[in-house]
C-alpha positions, 0 to 999 in steps of 0.5 A: 318177883315184881317188876318196877316200871319207870314213870315214862313207861307208865305214862306211855301205857296210860296215854295209850289207854286214854286214847281208846284206839286199842282194847285193854287186852291189845294194850296188855299184849303189847306192853306186857302188862296186865290189864288191871294195871293199865286200868289203874295207871290210866285212872291215876293219869286221869286224876293228875291230869288236872293238876298239870294245868292248875299250877299246883306243882309249880307252887310246891316247887317254889315253896320247897326251893325257899325252904331249901334256901332257908335250911342252907342259910341255917346250916351256913350260920351253924357252921360259922358258929361251930368254927368261932367256938372251935377256935375260942375253945382251942386258945 
């Protein structure tokens, strides 16, 4: 059965691998993870590190919040219309 690790655990392992204090074999035995997995997580961490400083996540969050607000507004309008129609059809 596959193990599913939390993002925090993956970050901890990747950070330890990026430090370079220990070999992959040492990290593998310390964390109980195969060396290939550690290498993959380290590569993903290197690729994603530039995005932390670029602010792309902030823009994406802002866009999602704006879209969310728009959808809530639309839902509210539709609910009011539905209530109005229910009233009119019952009379």
